[in-house]
C-alpha positions as CSV (number, residue, x, y, z in Angstrom):
1,M,109.3,93.4,118.8
2,Q,109.0,93.6,115.2
3,S,105.9,93.1,113.0
4,S,105.5,92.8,109.4
5,R,102.2,94.9,109.9
6,T,100.7,97.3,112.6
7,D,96.9,96.1,112.8
8,L,97.3,93.0,114.6
9,A,94.6,93.8,117.2
10,E,92.0,94.1,114.1
11,S,91.2,90.6,113.1
12,P,91.9,87.0,113.7
13,L,94.0,85.2,110.8
14,N,92.5,83.9,107.8
15,P,93.2,80.1,108.5
16,A,93.4,79.4,104.8
17,S,96.2,81.3,103.8
18,S,97.7,83.0,107.1
19,S,100.1,82.0,109.5
20,V,102.3,84.1,112.2
21,T,106.2,83.3,112.4
22,V,108.0,84.5,115.5
23,T,111.8,84.5,116.1
24,A,113.4,84.9,119.6
25,T,116.9,84.7,120.6
26,A,118.6,83.5,123.5
27,R,120.0,86.1,126.5
28,L,122.8,86.1,128.8
29,H,122.1,86.7,132.4
30,F,125.2,88.3,134.1
31,G,123.7,88.2,137.8
32,F,121.6,89.8,140.1
33,L,122.0,92.5,142.4
34,D,120.8,90.7,145.4
35,P,120.8,87.2,144.2
36,S,119.0,85.8,147.6
37,G,115.7,88.0,146.8
38,R,115.6,88.9,150.8
39,S,116.6,92.6,150.8
40,A,114.3,95.5,150.3
41,R,115.2,95.4,146.6
42,P,115.4,91.9,146.0
43,F,117.2,90.6,142.6
44,G,117.3,93.2,140.3
45,S,119.0,91.6,136.9
46,F,121.7,92.5,134.4
47,G,122.0,90.7,131.1
48,L,122.3,90.8,127.1
49,S,120.1,90.0,123.9
50,L,122.2,87.6,121.7
51,D,121.7,86.8,117.9
52,Q,121.9,83.3,118.6
53,P,120.7,80.4,119.9
54,R,117.0,81.2,118.5
55,T,113.7,79.8,118.9
56,R,111.4,80.1,115.9
57,L,108.0,79.0,115.3
58,T,104.9,79.0,113.2
59,L,101.2,79.3,114.2
60,R,98.3,78.7,112.0
61,Q,94.5,77.7,112.5
62,A,93.9,74.3,111.6
63,E,91.1,71.4,111.5
64,I,92.6,69.8,114.4
65,S,95.4,71.0,117.2
66,T,99.2,69.7,116.3
67,V,102.3,70.6,117.8
68,S,105.8,69.5,116.3
69,G,109.2,70.1,116.4
70,P,111.7,70.7,119.5
71,E,110.3,71.7,122.6
72,A,106.8,70.8,121.1
73,D,105.4,69.4,124.4
74,R,106.3,72.6,126.5
75,A,105.2,74.9,123.6
76,G,102.1,73.1,123.4
77,L,101.4,73.6,127.3
78,Y,102.1,77.4,126.9
79,L,99.7,77.5,123.7
80,K,96.8,75.8,125.6
81,S,97.3,77.9,128.9
82,I,97.3,81.2,127.0
83,A,94.2,80.1,124.7
84,E,92.5,79.0,127.9
85,S,93.1,82.4,129.6
86,C,92.0,84.6,127.0
87,G,88.6,82.3,126.6
88,V,89.8,80.9,123.2
89,N,88.8,77.2,122.1
90,R,89.6,76.7,118.7
91,P,92.5,74.1,117.1
92,Y,95.9,75.2,115.9
93,R,98.9,73.8,114.2
94,L,102.0,75.0,115.7
95,K,105.3,74.0,114.2
96,M,108.6,74.5,116.3
97,A,111.5,75.0,113.6
98,E,114.0,75.7,116.4
99,A,114.5,76.3,119.9
100,I,117.0,77.4,122.3
101,P,118.5,74.8,124.2
102,S,116.5,74.2,127.5
103,H,118.1,74.1,130.9
104,A,121.3,76.0,129.4
105,G,121.1,79.4,131.2
106,L,119.9,81.0,127.9
107,G,116.4,82.0,129.1
108,S,114.7,79.3,126.6
109,G,111.6,79.0,128.9
110,T,111.2,82.7,129.0
111,Q,111.3,83.3,125.1
112,L,109.5,80.0,124.3
113,S,106.6,81.4,126.5
114,L,106.8,84.9,124.7
115,A,107.0,83.6,121.2
116,V,104.0,81.2,121.6
117,G,101.9,83.9,123.4
118,S,103.1,86.5,121.0
119,A,102.0,84.3,117.9
120,F,98.7,83.4,119.4
121,A,97.5,87.1,120.3
122,A,98.7,88.1,116.5
123,A,96.4,85.2,115.5
124,E,93.4,86.3,117.5
125,G,93.9,89.8,117.4
126,F,94.5,90.6,120.7
127,D,96.7,93.4,122.2
128,L,98.7,91.5,124.4
129,K,102.2,92.6,125.3
130,P,105.2,90.7,126.4
131,V,104.7,91.3,129.9
132,D,101.1,90.6,129.9
133,I,102.0,87.1,128.6
134,A,104.8,86.6,130.7
135,A,102.4,87.4,133.7
136,Q,99.9,84.9,132.2
137,L,102.2,82.1,131.7
138,G,104.2,82.6,134.6
139,R,107.2,83.5,133.4
140,G,109.6,86.6,134.7
141,A,108.6,86.6,138.5
142,R,112.1,86.8,139.3
143,S,114.1,88.2,136.5
144,G,112.9,90.6,133.9
145,I,115.7,90.2,131.6
146,G,114.0,87.9,128.9
147,I,110.7,90.2,128.8
148,A,113.1,93.2,128.1
149,T,115.2,91.4,125.5
150,F,112.1,89.8,123.8
151,E,110.6,93.4,123.4
152,Q,113.3,95.2,122.3
153,G,117.0,93.7,122.9
154,G,120.4,95.4,123.8
155,A,122.0,94.9,127.3
156,V,119.2,95.6,129.8
157,L,119.1,96.2,133.8
158,D,115.5,95.6,135.4
159,S,114.6,96.6,138.7
160,G,113.1,93.0,140.3
161,P,109.9,92.2,141.4
162,N,108.8,94.8,144.4
163,L,108.1,92.2,147.0
164,N,107.9,94.4,149.7
165,N,105.2,97.0,148.5
166,E,101.7,95.5,149.2
167,A,100.0,97.9,146.4
168,S,102.4,96.2,143.8
169,H,103.0,93.0,145.0
170,G,103.4,90.3,142.5
171,A,104.3,92.7,139.7
172,L,106.9,91.8,137.4
173,P,110.4,93.4,137.2
174,Q,110.4,96.6,135.2
175,L,113.2,97.6,132.8
176,V,115.8,100.2,134.8
177,T,118.2,100.8,131.9
178,R,118.8,99.8,128.0
179,V,122.1,99.9,126.1
180,P,122.9,99.0,122.9
181,F,125.5,96.4,122.4
182,P,128.4,97.7,120.0
183,E,127.8,96.1,116.7
184,D,131.6,95.3,116.3
185,W,131.9,93.3,119.5
186,R,131.5,89.5,119.9
187,V,130.6,86.8,122.1
188,L,132.1,83.3,122.5
189,L,129.8,80.9,123.9
190,V,131.0,77.6,125.3
191,F,128.0,74.9,125.5
192,D,128.2,71.9,127.7
193,P,125.2,69.2,126.0
194,K,126.2,67.0,128.8
195,V,125.1,69.2,132.1
196,K,121.6,70.8,132.8
197,G,121.5,74.2,135.1
198,L,118.6,74.1,137.8
199,D,115.5,75.0,136.7
200,G,111.6,74.8,138.2
201,A,111.2,73.4,141.8
202,A,115.1,72.8,141.8
203,E,115.9,76.5,141.5
204,V,113.0,77.4,144.0
205,T,114.4,75.5,146.5
206,A,117.9,76.8,145.6
207,F,116.9,80.2,146.4
208,E,115.3,79.3,149.7
209,T,118.1,77.4,151.2
210,L,120.8,80.1,150.4
211,P,121.6,83.1,153.1
212,A,120.9,86.7,152.4
213,F,122.9,88.9,150.5
214,P,124.7,91.5,152.1
215,E,122.9,94.8,151.5
216,A,126.2,96.7,151.4
217,E,127.2,94.1,148.7
218,R,123.9,94.4,146.7
219,A,124.5,98.1,146.9
220,N,127.9,98.1,145.7
221,L,126.9,96.0,142.6
222,E,123.9,98.5,141.8
223,T,126.5,101.3,141.6
224,R,129.2,99.4,139.5
225,I,126.5,98.3,137.0
226,G,124.6,101.6,136.7
227,E,127.7,103.6,136.9
228,R,130.4,101.9,135.6
229,A,129.3,98.9,133.3
230,L,126.4,100.5,131.4
231,P,128.2,103.9,130.6
232,A,131.3,101.8,129.7
233,L,129.2,99.9,127.4
234,A,127.6,103.0,126.0
235,Q,131.0,104.6,125.5
236,R,132.7,101.3,124.1
237,D,135.2,101.1,126.6
238,F,135.9,97.4,126.6
239,P,138.4,96.9,129.3
240,T,135.9,98.7,131.8
241,F,132.9,96.8,130.7
242,C,134.2,93.5,130.8
243,A,136.2,94.1,134.1
244,E,132.8,95.0,135.7
245,V,130.9,92.1,134.3
246,G,134.0,90.0,135.7
247,H,133.4,91.3,139.0
248,L,129.5,90.7,138.9
249,Q,130.3,87.2,137.9
250,Q,133.0,86.5,140.5
251,R,130.3,87.5,143.3
252,M,127.7,85.2,141.8
253,G,130.2,82.4,141.5
254,A,131.1,82.7,145.2
255,Y,127.4,83.2,146.2
256,F,126.3,80.1,144.3
257,T,129.7,77.9,144.9
258,P,127.1,75.6,147.6
259,L,124.8,74.7,145.0
260,Q,126.8,74.5,142.1
261,G,129.9,72.6,143.4
262,G,132.1,75.7,142.5
263,A,131.9,78.8,140.5
264,Y,130.5,77.3,137.3
265,T,128.0,74.4,137.0
266,S,130.1,72.3,134.3
267,P,133.5,71.1,135.2
268,R,134.4,71.2,131.6
269,V,133.3,75.0,130.9
270,A,134.8,75.9,134.3
271,H,138.3,74.3,133.0
272,V,138.1,76.7,129.6
273,L,137.1,79.6,131.6
274,K,139.7,79.7,134.2
275,A,142.3,78.9,131.6
276,L,141.1,82.3,129.4
277,R,140.9,83.9,132.6
278,A,145.1,83.0,133.2
279,E,145.7,84.3,129.8
280,G,143.9,87.8,130.6
281,V,140.7,87.4,129.5
282,T,138.3,89.3,132.2
283,G,134.9,89.7,130.5
284,L,134.0,86.0,131.3
285,G,131.5,83.9,133.4
286,Q,128.7,81.8,133.3
287,S,125.0,82.5,132.3
288,S,122.5,82.4,134.8
289,W,122.3,78.7,136.2
290,G,124.8,77.3,133.3
291,P,126.2,75.4,132.1
292,T,126.9,78.0,129.2
293,G,129.6,79.9,129.7
294,F,130.9,83.2,128.1
295,A,133.8,85.4,126.6
296,F,133.8,89.0,125.3
297,A,135.8,89.9,122.3
298,N,136.1,93.4,121.0
299,S,136.3,92.7,117.3
300,E,135.5,89.6,115.0
301,A,139.4,89.0,114.4
302,A,139.8,88.7,118.4
303,S,136.8,86.6,118.8
304,E,138.3,84.2,116.3
305,A,141.5,84.3,118.4
306,L,139.5,83.3,121.6
307,L,137.8,80.7,120.1
308,K,140.8,78.9,118.8
309,A,142.4,79.5,122.6
310,A,138.7,78.0,124.0
311,R,139.2,74.9,121.8
312,T,142.8,74.3,122.9
313,H,141.7,74.2,126.3
314,D,138.6,71.9,125.9
315,H,140.7,68.4,126.6
316,S,137.7,66.4,127.1
317,S,136.4,67.4,123.2
318,A,132.9,67.4,124.9
319,L,132.0,71.2,124.7
320,H,130.5,73.2,121.9
321,F,131.6,76.5,120.9
322,A,129.9,79.7,119.2
323,I,130.5,83.2,118.3
324,A,127.5,85.3,118.9
325,Q,126.9,88.9,118.4
326,G,124.6,91.1,120.7
327,R,121.0,91.7,119.3
328,N,119.9,95.3,119.4
329,R,116.3,94.5,118.5
330,G,113.4,92.5,119.7
331,A,111.7,89.2,118.6
332,E,110.3,89.2,114.9
333,I,106.6,88.6,114.5
334,V,106.0,88.1,110.9
335,L,102.5,87.6,109.3
336,D,102.3,85.7,106.1
């Protein structure tokens, strides 16, 4: 997490001249080690920070409270909640310039909550870390990917919540490993604006209805990610990294099929990804509950070719596409 100054905890902003601008970016969620959350080591997430889409907001003190821009309602609720939890009652003007699409599998809620909370902390001079903000705003209980990518970016693996230890019950997932994503690699993103992924109460119900995930499979995924996928990323071994992410995605797709009606939430995204797989692309899948799909390329030129191929398979013309890069730094916090 970057800032234009280091003394954020010293004093509140001068409302006449100062504001805080926070920029946070989307993340891909490749899958869980234990998607049922019922093993001795529940959940455990693997994901990647991207440079887009992004959430960007500006907060400044004001005479009356106002919130404007995309996702204004949700941002306003986060601001109210974090202020109340810190015992602060003063008006703010919160302007949302950009917002990661909601219910798209890109971590919009966590990034928005952390961005709002971090702006508030900087404005009020509170020393609140992302994990503190997440805990206060009810984010990251199942996956710590969004917290870790907000804080430092890169490809990250988290521990999952420690639900089976009474002493630490309720503690948020901890970062296990972080590896920078190669600067020249690219990620093709496939958006379906007409479909929404599971969220909120529907997501909770989904996890409650699915069967326990076999311990042998959980251990196998942990080995493959820890001993193959992440080392391959560090060594810039593109084929191995793609193969391991592809394997994890296949296991997640098979497990969540009863809830999604297939391996992917969006039939249109599914059609494009299956066509790319038939052409030999192995590193692809759906982020979280979707509907956003992704596919890896090992260069800018390869990503352009991948984009061209994906568009030829979009017979519905309803999808949107973008080429993203991995982001190896955390959210930006700037005081003006």
